[in-house]
N, C-alpha and C positions, 0 to 999 in steps of 0.2 A: 816204430812209425815215426818217433819225434825225430831220429836220426834221418829218415828220408824226406820229411817235410824240410827239415834243416837244410838238407843237400839240395833240393829243388828250390829253395829260396837264394841259395849260394849259387846255383847254375843260373837261375834268371837273371840275378843282379848281373853276373859276370858277362853273361850274354849280352845284356842291355847296354851295357859300357861298350860294346863292341860294335853297336848299330851305328848306322850312318848318323853323323853330326849334323845339324842345321848350319846353313851357311850364315855368314855375317853379312848383311844387306845394309847400304848406306841410308843413314837416318833421313828423315823428311827435311828438305832444304826449301826455305822460303822462295830462294831462286826458281823453283819449279813450280810455284804456286800459279794457278790459273786466276786471270782476272775474276772479281765476283760477279761481274755480271753475265759472265757465259755460264750457259747451259751444258753440263757434262753427262754423256751416256745417260745412265737410268734417272738422273734428275728430271729428265723431261715427262716421268711418270709422276712428278710431285703430287699432282692432283689425283692419282689414281692409286695412292698408298705406298709411297716411298718409304714407310716403315716396314713394309714387307722383304725389303732387300736386307741381307745380313751385311754387317758394316764389317766387310773384312779388310783386313790390312796387310801391306807387304813383310813378309817375316814372320807372320801370324803362324803358329803349329796348331792343327787340329787333330785333338785327342791323341798327341805324340806319335802320329802316324806320318803326316803331312805337313810340310812346311810352304805356307803359299809364297810364291817368289815374285809372279806378274800377273795383272789383270789382262785377259787375251779376249774378252767378250762380255756382252751383256744381253740380257731378254728382257720381256715385260714386267718379270718379278725374280730376274736371277742374273748372277754374275759368273763369270767362267774364269777360272785363275790356272797359270801353270804351277804345279806343285812339285816339291822333291820328296819322293818316297823314303821316309825315314824308317822304314820296317825292315831295309836292307842291311846287311853286314857290311864292314868296311872291305871286307876282301872280294865283295860282289860288285860288278859293275851299276855304274850310276844308273838311277831310274828317275825320269819324270812321268809324270800325270797330269791330266786335265780334271780339275776339280770343279763341279757347277755347284753353286750354293744357292739355294732357293727356297721356297713354300711350296709355289705350283707355278708351272709355265708350260704354255704349249706353243709359245711365239718366239722363235729365236733369231735374233740378228745373224747377218751372213758371217759374221766375225766369229760366232759360235760354231759354224762349220769348220771345224778343227783341220788339221793336215797331219797326215802320218808321212815318214819320209823313208825312202829305201836307204838313204845315206844319209845316217842320223847325225851327221857332223853339224847340221844346221841349227839344232836345239842348244846343244853345249857352247857352242860358238856365241850364241843369243845371250845365253846365261852369264856366260864370262866376260863378254864383250858390252853388254848392256845392262843387265839386271843388277850384276854385282857391282857395277862401277858408278852407275847414276841412279840418284832416287828417282820414282815415279812422278810423273805431274799430276797434281791434285787440286782439288778444289773445294773450299770450306764455305759452306753456307752461313752468311752472316746473321741470320734469324735463328737456324737450328743449331748452328755450331758443327753439323754433321759433315764429316770428308769424305768426298768422292774422288775416286782415283780414275784417271783416263785410260782406258785399255789400249794396249798396243795393237796396232793395225797389219803388224809384218814382223818378220824376223830379223830384220836389218838385211845389209848388204851379204848375198851369197856368192859363193863362187859358181862357175858355169855349171860344173859338174853337180852341184848342189841342187841348182834349179831344174837342172834336166830331170831330177828324181824325185821331185814333189809329186805326189799322187794324191788327188784331195778325196777324203773318205767321210760320209756324213756319220759322227759319232753318236749323236744324240737318238739312240733307239726307243728312248724311253718316251719320247713325243712322237712317235711314227705309228701309223694306222695299218694293221694288218689285214688283208682280205683277200679273197681268192677270184671268183668269178665276178667281174663289174662289168655292166653294160650302161655306160653311160648316155646312149642313145636312146633309151626307152624312157616311157613316162609311167610304166608301172611300177607300183609300190612293191609288188611281188620279186622284183629283181633287187640284187643287192647293189644299191646306190649309196654312195657315200656324201653326206651333205655337211657335215659337220667342220667348224671353221679350223683351217690349217695354214701354214705359212707366216713368213714374215711379212709386215706391209709391203714392202717395195717390191716382193717377188710372188704377190699373191696373183694366182691365176684367176680369170675371169670368170671360169665356172664355180668357184669359191667363192666371189663377190656375190655373183647374182645367185648363187645356191642352186644351180641347176645340175649339179650332181658330178664329182671328180673320181678319178681312177689313178692308175700309175702315169698316165700323160701329164698330170700335174707336175710332175718332176721333171719333164721335159719342159714345159713352160720355165720352172725355175732355172734351168741351165740356158736356156735362150735369153734370159734377162741377166743372168750371170755373166755372160760372155762379154758384155760392156763394161764391168768392172775389171775383166782381165785385159782387155784390149785397150781401153780408153782410161781405165782408172776411175770411173764415174757411174753414176747409175742411170739406167735408161729413163726411167720415170722419174721426175723431179717434182712433180706436185701431188704427192700422195699424202702428205700429212699437213694438217693445220698447224698455224704458228705456237700451239701448245704442246704440238709432237703427237697429237691423236690422229689416227687414221681417218681419212674421209673418203669414202668410196665414190663419190659423184666426180671429185677431182681425178682421182684415179681413172675411173671409167672414160672421162672426158680425153685424158691423154690417151688411152689406148684407141680411142676412136681416132684421135688426130694421127698416130703412126701407124695404125693397121687399117683404117677403114672402119666403117660401122659394121655391127654384127649381122650375119644373116637373121632372117625373120624366124628361122627354126630355133635359134638361141633364144630369142626373145619369148618366144610361146613357151618354151621348155622351163624357162626362167620363171614365169609367171606362175607355171604349174607347179614347179617343184620348189621354190623359194618359201613355200608356207608349209611343206610337208614336215611334221614335227620330229626333233631329234629323239633318240631312245630315251634321253632325261635332259632337262634342262641344263643349260650352259651359263655359268657366270664369267662375263669378261671384266677382269680387273676389279673394281670396287663396285661396279654395277649390278643390275638387277638381273635375276635369271632370265635367259633368252630361251625360247622354246623351238624357235626355227630361224634360217638364214634370214629371213626378213625381218626380225626383231635384232639380228646381230648387226647387220650391214644396212639397214634401213631399204628404202625403196617404196613403190617401184620407180625405176629410173628411166623406163619407156613408155609411151604412150601404146595403145591397142595397134597401132600401124607400125610401131617400131621406130617412132622418132624418139630420139634422147630428149628428155626434159629439161636439161641443164645446157644447151647448145652455146650460151654466153661463155661458159667454163673452157670449152675446146680451145687448146693452144693453137697457134700457127705451125709447130714445129711438124718436120717430116722425118719419117726414118733414115732416108739417105743422108741427111744433115747431122745425124748423132754419130757417125763415125770418122771425124776428118783426120784421123791419124793415117788411113789407108789410102793408098793410090786408087786410081779409078777401077784398074782390072781387080784388085784384090778387093777393093768395096763392093763390086758386083757379086763376086763369089760370096762375098762375107753376108751380103744381104738375101742371098739365096739360101744360105745356111740357116740365117735367122729365121727368115719367113716359113721355114720348114718345123720351127718349134713355137713361134708365137701366132697360133690360129686361135680364133673364137671357140672353133668346133674341137673338141678334144681329140675326136678319132681321126682328123686330118693331119696331125703332128705325127712326123716320123717318130718310129722307135730309135732307141739308142744305138741298136746294132745298125740301122739303116743310115744314121747320122754318120757312122763311122766311114762310111764310104764315099761322103759328099766331097766333091773336088777341094772345097777351102782346106779340108784336114789332109790333104795329101802333103806329106813332108819330105822332099827330095825325091820324089816320084814313089816314096812308100806309102801306101793307103795306112790310115791310122790302124785298121784291124789288123794288118801285117805285125805293125808294131807291137800292137798288145799281145798278138799270139806268140810273138817271139819272147815275150817277157815271162811266158808261162812255161 
């Protein structure tokens, strides 16, 4: 028995020595320090419990299993890091993973919607040319002396074949809601209508803000807003948060009205009814008090009984047509048609993902997107 235990310990020690070794990362360099007056990533949640964030550091090893390489995203109470899998043996292919460090989080920034690659050259290239050669930019709070690292917002320059093989996939299934038959058009509580708050601030659909019930079409709204990031490299909605980084529904709704026109009366009526329907259990947002319904989370009402917006002075002069300057006139018209199929006040009026693939805007070289997708499978 003693011999077996000894053999087991020797084997474990031997195989442990053959595991993947941590990479040597460049040390913190004052040249990469961010000015003290700037607010970096999760620091905007200073008043909502910044202490809830795990103070991760590049190069840190978690449980001898994962080495943190680079911060690639952050949320309301979490950060996401690219990490090296140290459980692999040296003769096995390298493996990188995304590690989310958090206490609790349901609201993720766009940067936390990670990418998977059919052509996996991009990540090793990023690690070799960026992570192992340059330290991360960082900000040190002069009061608490806490260090916050600025997340990467891309993988650096990529070859044409790399870009062509980037396929986005939502990876945070832990924050997903699962449901079957949803009828967001009914006011009956007997139907399965989801009203709990979801989505990052900049991508939050109107039915979530006003609490009139959301379903799968909320994802279509998400994508409709996301395409501005893809084409213009900027956010469609620019007045979503206040000076302290807190979400402000009335400003967001005002900008929706400017870009999309006022909501139809049916939306106002349904919102008034549904916004006060209780959640299955109270929800606590950040360090705030428990909220029992959408009205308590997002405030309101924001419209009077006639459907008039109560904060008209906040409506900007922006027009949807002016938000896409990089396209020529013909492309712009096609794009706006495509976007308006997704950005509607009434969820049921949004096109499905399959219907959107047939839109002329997604016709690449005479091949409709669906043809391309089916050709991959």
